[in-house]
Structure formats: C-alpha cells, structure tokens
C-alpha positions in Angstrom: 45.0 -53.8 19.2 41.7 -52.2 20.2 42.9 -48.8 18.8 43.6 -50.4 15.4 40.2 -52.0 15.3 38.5 -48.7 16.2 40.5 -46.9 13.5 39.4 -49.5 10.9 35.7 -49.1 12.0 35.9 -45.4 11.6 37.6 -45.6 8.2 35.0 -48.2 7.1 32.1 -46.1 8.3 33.4 -42.8 6.9 32.0 -43.2 3.3 28.5 -44.0 4.7 28.6 -41.0 7.0 29.5 -38.7 4.1 26.6 -40.1 2.1 24.3 -39.6 5.1 25.2 -36.0 5.8 23.3 -34.5 2.8 20.3 -36.5 3.6 20.3 -35.3 7.2 20.8 -31.7 6.1 17.8 -32.1 3.8 15.6 -33.3 6.5 16.8 -30.6 8.9 16.0 -28.0 6.3 12.6 -29.5 5.7 11.7 -29.7 9.3 13.1 -26.2 10.0 11.1 -24.7 7.2 7.9 -26.8 7.5 6.1 -23.8 9.1 6.1 -21.4 6.2 3.5 -19.2 7.8 6.0 -16.4 8.3 6.6 -16.2 4.5 10.3 -15.3 5.0 10.7 -15.1 1.2 8.2 -12.3 0.7 9.6 -9.6 -1.5 9.4 -6.3 0.4 10.7 -3.6 -1.8 9.0 -0.6 -0.3 8.9 0.9 3.3 5.2 0.1 3.4 5.8 -3.6 2.5 8.6 -3.8 5.1 6.3 -2.4 7.8 3.6 -4.8 6.7 6.1 -7.8 7.1 6.9 -6.8 10.7 3.2 -6.7 11.6 2.4 -9.9 9.8 5.3 -11.8 11.4 4.3 -10.6 14.9 0.7 -11.7 14.5 1.8 -15.2 13.5 4.2 -15.2 16.4 1.4 -14.4 18.8 -0.6 -17.4 17.5 -2.8 -15.4 15.1 -3.9 -16.5 11.7 -2.9 -15.3 8.3 -6.4 -13.9 8.0 -6.0 -12.1 11.3 -2.7 -10.6 10.2 -4.2 -9.4 6.9 -7.1 -7.9 8.8 -4.9 -6.0 11.1 -2.8 -4.7 8.2 -6.0 -3.6 6.4 -7.0 -1.5 9.4 -3.5 -0.1 9.9 -3.3 0.9 6.3 -6.6 2.7 6.5 -5.5 4.5 9.6 -1.9 5.5 8.6 -1.0 4.0 5.2 1.4 1.9 7.3 3.5 4.9 8.0 4.7 4.8 11.7 5.7 8.4 11.8 2.4 9.9 10.6 0.3 12.2 12.8 -3.3 12.8 12.1 -4.0 15.4 9.4 -0.3 15.4 8.7 0.2 17.7 11.8 3.6 18.4 13.2 4.8 17.1 16.6 4.0 19.3 19.6 5.2 18.0 22.9 2.5 19.8 25.0 -0.3 18.6 22.8 1.2 15.1 22.4 1.3 14.5 26.2 -2.2 15.8 26.9 -4.3 12.8 27.7 -7.5 14.8 27.3 -6.7 16.0 23.7 -8.3 14.1 20.9 -8.0 14.4 17.1 -4.2 14.3 17.4 -3.6 10.6 16.7 -0.1 9.0 16.2 1.4 6.1 14.5 0.3 2.9 12.7 -3.0 2.5 14.5 -3.4 6.3 15.0 -3.5 6.0 18.8 -5.1 9.0 20.3 -5.7 10.7 23.7 -4.6 8.4 26.6 -3.4 5.7 24.3 -1.2 8.2 22.4 0.4 9.3 25.7 1.0 5.7 26.7 2.7 5.1 23.4 5.0 8.1 23.9 5.8 7.2 27.5 6.6 3.6 26.5 9.0 5.0 23.8 10.7 7.2 26.4 11.1 4.3 28.7 12.8 2.3 26.0 14.9 5.3 24.9 13.6 5.0 21.4 11.7 7.2 19.0 8.0 6.7 19.0 8.1 6.5 15.2 10.0 3.2 15.4 8.0 0.4 13.7 9.1 -2.4 16.0 8.4 -0.3 19.1 4.9 0.4 17.9 4.2 -3.2 17.1 5.5 -4.2 20.6 3.3 -1.5 22.1 0.4 -2.9 20.1 0.7 -6.4 21.4 2.1 -5.9 24.9 1.9 -2.4 26.2 -1.6 -1.2 25.2 -3.3 -2.5 28.3 -6.5 -4.5 27.8 -6.5 -3.6 24.2 -3.4 -5.7 23.7 -5.2 -8.7 25.2 -8.2 -8.0 23.0 -6.0 -7.7 19.8 -4.4 -11.0 20.5 -7.8 -12.6 20.5 -9.1 -10.8 17.4 -6.2 -11.7 15.2 -7.1 -15.4 15.6 -10.1 -14.9 13.3 -10.3 -17.1 10.2 -12.4 -14.9 7.9 -10.6 -11.9 6.4 -13.6 -9.6 6.1 -15.2 -10.5 9.4 -11.9 -10.2 11.3 -11.2 -6.8 9.7 -14.6 -5.6 10.8 -14.0 -7.0 14.3 -10.7 -5.2 14.7 -12.2 -1.9 13.3 -15.2 -1.9 15.7 -13.7 -3.4 18.8 -10.0 -2.5 18.8 -9.6 0.5 16.5 -13.0 1.8 17.5 -12.9 3.8 14.3 -15.2 6.8 14.1 -15.8 6.5 10.3 -17.4 3.1 10.0 -18.1 3.8 6.4 -14.5 3.0 5.8 -15.1 -0.7 6.4 -15.2 -1.8 2.7 -11.9 0.1 2.2 -10.3 -1.7 5.1 -11.5 -5.0 3.9 -10.1 -4.3 0.5 -6.7 -3.5 2.0 -6.9 -6.6 4.1 -7.6 -8.9 1.1 -4.7 -7.2 -0.8 -2.2 -8.0 2.0 -3.5 -11.5 2.4 -2.8 -12.1 -1.3 0.5 -10.3 -1.2 1.9 -12.1 1.9 0.7 -15.6 0.9 2.1 -15.4 -2.6 5.6 -14.3 -1.8 5.1 -10.7 -2.8 2.9 -11.3 -5.8 -0.1 -9.1 -4.9 -2.6 -10.8 -7.2 -3.3 -12.2 -10.6 -2.9 -10.2 -13.7 0.8 -9.8 -13.9 1.7 -6.5 -12.3 4.8 -4.8 -13.7 7.4 -2.3 -12.7 7.7 1.2 -14.1 8.6 1.3 -17.8 8.8 4.0 -20.5 7.5 1.5 -23.1 4.0 0.0 -23.4 4.2 -3.4 -21.5 3.9 -6.6 -23.6 0.3 -7.7 -24.2 -1.1 -4.1 -23.9 -2.1 -1.6 -26.6 -3.1 2.1 -26.4 -6.4 3.3 -27.8 -4.6 6.5 -28.8 -0.9 7.2 -29.1 0.7 9.6 -26.6 2.2 12.9 -27.9 3.0 15.3 -25.2 4.4 18.0 -27.5 1.0 19.8 -27.4 0.3 19.3 -23.8 -0.6 22.5 -21.9 1.0 23.6 -18.7 -1.4 26.4 -17.7 -2.6 25.4 -14.3 -0.6 22.1 -13.8 3.1 22.3 -13.9 5.0 20.5 -16.6 5.9 16.8 -15.9 3.8 16.7 -12.8 1.3 13.8 -12.5 -1.6 16.2 -12.6 -0.3 17.8 -15.8 0.0 14.5 -17.6 -3.4 13.1 -16.5 -5.3 16.3 -17.3 -3.8 16.4 -20.8 -4.0 12.7 -21.5 -7.7 12.7 -20.7 -8.1 15.6 -23.1 -6.7 13.4 -25.8 -9.9 11.3 -25.5 -12.3 14.3 -25.3 -12.6 14.0 -21.5 -12.3 17.0 -19.2 -11.2 17.4 -15.6 -11.1 20.8 -13.8 -8.1 22.9 -14.3 -7.7 23.3 -10.5 -8.3 19.7 -9.1 -5.5 20.1 -6.6 -2.8 17.5 -5.9 -3.1 13.9 -7.1 -4.6 12.8 -3.8 -7.2 15.6 -4.1 -8.8 14.4 -7.3 -10.8 11.8 -5.6 -12.3 14.4 -3.3 -13.5 16.9 -5.9 -17.2 17.7 -6.0 -19.1 17.2 -9.3 -17.2 14.0 -10.3 -18.2 10.4 -10.0 -15.7 8.5 -7.9 -15.7 4.7 -7.8 -13.5 1.8 -6.7 -14.2 0.0 -9.9 -11.4 0.5 -12.5 -12.7 2.8 -15.3 -11.2 3.0 -18.7 -9.9 6.5 -19.6 -10.5 7.7 -16.1 -8.1 9.2 -13.6 -6.9 7.0 -10.7 -6.2 9.0 -7.6 -3.7 7.7 -5.0 -3.9 8.9 -1.4 -0.8 10.2 0.3 1.7 7.5 0.9 -0.5 4.8 -0.9 1.4 2.2 -2.8 1.5 2.4 -6.6 1.4 -1.1 -7.8 3.7 -2.3 -5.0 6.6 -0.6 -6.7 6.7 2.7 -5.0 4.7 4.9 -2.7 2.8 8.1 -3.6 4.0 11.3 -1.9 2.8 11.2 1.7 1.3 14.7 1.5 0.4 15.2 -2.2 -0.5 11.7 -3.3 -0.5 10.8 -7.0 -2.8 10.6 -10.0 -2.5 8.6 -13.2 -4.5 7.8 -16.3 -6.2 4.4 -17.0 -5.1 3.3 -20.4 -6.6 -0.2 -20.4 -8.3 -3.0 -18.4 -7.8 -6.7 -19.2 -10.4 -9.4 -18.6 -8.4 -10.7 -15.6 -8.8 -7.4 -13.8 -5.3 -6.0 -14.3 -5.1 -2.3 -15.2 -2.6 -0.4 -17.4 -1.9 3.1 -16.2 0.2 5.9 -17.7 1.7 8.6 -15.5 4.2 11.4 -15.1 6.3 12.9 -12.4 9.6 14.6 -11.8 10.9 11.4 -10.2 10.8 9.5 -13.5 13.6 9.6 -16.0 11.2 10.0 -18.9 8.3 12.4 -19.4 5.8 9.6 -18.9 5.9 5.9 -17.9 3.6 2.9 -17.8 2.8 0.5 -15.1 0.5 -2.5 -14.8 -1.6 -3.0 -11.6 -2.9 -6.4 -10.6 -6.6 -6.9 -9.9 -5.9 -6.9 -6.2 -3.9 -3.7 -6.4 -6.4 -1.9 -8.6 -9.3 -2.8 -6.3 -7.8 -0.6 -3.5 -7.9 2.6 -5.6 -10.3 5.5 -6.4 -11.2 6.2 -10.0 -12.4 9.6 -11.0 -14.6 9.7 -14.1 -14.1 12.8 -16.2 -16.7 14.8 -18.0 -17.3 14.3 -21.7 -16.1 17.3 -23.8 -19.0 19.1 -25.2 -19.1 20.0 -28.9 -17.4 23.3 -29.4 -15.1 25.0 -31.7 -11.4 24.4 -31.3 -9.6 27.2 -29.5 -6.0 27.6 -30.6 -4.5 29.4 -27.6 -4.2 28.7 -23.9 -6.2 31.8 -22.8 -9.3 30.9 -24.8 -9.1 27.3 -23.7 -9.0 28.4 -20.1 -12.0 30.7 -20.5 -14.0 28.0 -22.3 -13.5 25.6 -19.5 -14.8 28.1 -17.0 -18.0 28.3 -19.0 -18.6 24.5 -19.0 
C-alpha cells in the first residue's frame, strides 16, 4: 500500500519537477557566470590576443584588477610585443650566453627577463621539462617563480588606475631602462583594457577586417591606380612599395631607401607622431598588431598609408603585401588601435618638371 502511495506522489510531482528544472538551470547558469571578470567570450583571433588572454586571466585569478591586468599587458607588449619566444634585439639562442647570470642585454620572453632573472626562467623551464618559450610557463614564472618580484607583481596588479598602475609596474617590477617609453606603455594598457572589457572590440569607431574594397562609410580623396607605380627601390607588392607610391599620388615624398616597414618610424629627417595624420605613413613595429586582425612581421614590421580619419577617431588605411590576395587592401583601425601607432609625415613635393623615366626620378629625389 505504501509503495502505491509513493508511486502516486512521484507521478503527481513529476510535471512540477520538469517545470522546475529549466528555472534551476537558469539560476545555476546565472550564479556560475556572475563573475564575468575573466571575459571568457573575448574574441582572440591572433597569437598576440591569445597570449594577452592568458595573462589577463592569471591576473584576475591572483586577485588583481582589470586595470592591473591591462597595465601588465601594456608593459609586456612594450617589452616583447607579447611574443614569448622573442630575445632582445631579435638575437638567436646561445646556451652559454643564456646561462651566464652576469650577462646583460640578452633579455628573454614576455617581460624580457635579463641576467639572473633570465637564468632563473631557463632553469625553471628545464625543471618543468618545457620550452622556455611556452606562454603558460612564463606566466607561471612571472607570478610564482620570480622570487620577491613575484610577490611585488601580485601587489602591483591590484591597482585601480590604468595609467598609474602601468607606471608602477614599469618602474618597480620591470625596472625599465627607457622610462621615456611610459606613454607608449600606457597607450598599450588602455588598448588592452578596452579590448578585454568589450569582448574583443578594441574601441569605438568600427574597426574592420581586411578588404579589397573601400569600406562602407569611407571615401578616398584620390582613386588608386597602381599601373604606374614604380618598383625601383621597393619591391613590387611589398608594403613599402605601395606606401611610397601612394604618397606620391598626393605629391608627398618619402625617401627611396626608408628600409623595412618598421624602420620608417626611425628615419631621421621626418616628423613622427602618435597622432593619426591624413596622407601619412603609419609604421608598425615588428610583431605589432594591425587592427587586431593580424600581426606585422616580427622582424620587418609593416607600413601602410592613411587614407582617411573620421571624427570618432577611426582611421582608414590602405596597404599592400605579398600575403594579400589582391595588390592592395583596406582596413579600418579603431581610435584605440590607431592611438598605439607611429605616423610618419612625408615631405611635400617641390615644384619641378615631371620626369618620365625611373632613372631621372631617382636622380631628382637625390637632389631634394
């Protein structure tokens, strides 16, 4: 008799339980995701973004703030472009040099650890039987295996002001030699704060992917016609070839031997600014992200031409490169992305007669 009653109770309760399950699942999901500080839905499409996500998550796991995570990322990007395998001055690995605690100027990894700290990193990697270039290993070293510097870092990443925390990490933890890089580090930090807290949207202004067509809402001051573009000192379909020739369309000149894309921002005799400049060249350092869509070559960098600037701070660039399926492409950078870059202002073309062949043009440039 008792079994029959129990069965009736269960059958009577079953519809209510079925109705209750979705409600319980909803609350479980809400409670489980109430701490959205890890930003699990951030879009990480490039190796740089993926490395940034690892660092960001670890800072928050250690009780740090989003501002602190962004500040650490800003410093790491300034040091290594968030490339864990990088060695200072793009040097190659040498075991004897790497294990010499007295040797400086041979820094490794995300934070560019040098001298004794570099050796400690390498020894830790060997103890874990992993490559020192492993991102997770370096982040673990950063927070747990770097002696008193690990303790210091855990305190610094609790800062609540992006700029101040970036400076604190630079001066106290990085102990960076070039303190004039502070503004660059702070710019990187602000970029990552925006990127990580908006789910991968790195700022206002509507950044776009790479496209062979002019993006909607943008116009060109002059059409592009590459049929007459010269390839005397810059190889056809290289970024330098396109930018040099595109500037010439507007009567603006750059030197015929400016080097690789990353070198343009370092050339003497040109004004270089971090403020986007219409019809200027934008020079990307080695490994630097190009609009969050791809990374410039880690050694040669990249250079592009600024076609337009909108009132919201977004920037339209045109560019070339052998990696693109078309001769040139367009890309929109958000205000936050554009603020990280270096703009090289070309020289106005002086009035002169038009030279109809490559040799005379070359000679005329040498006289200017």
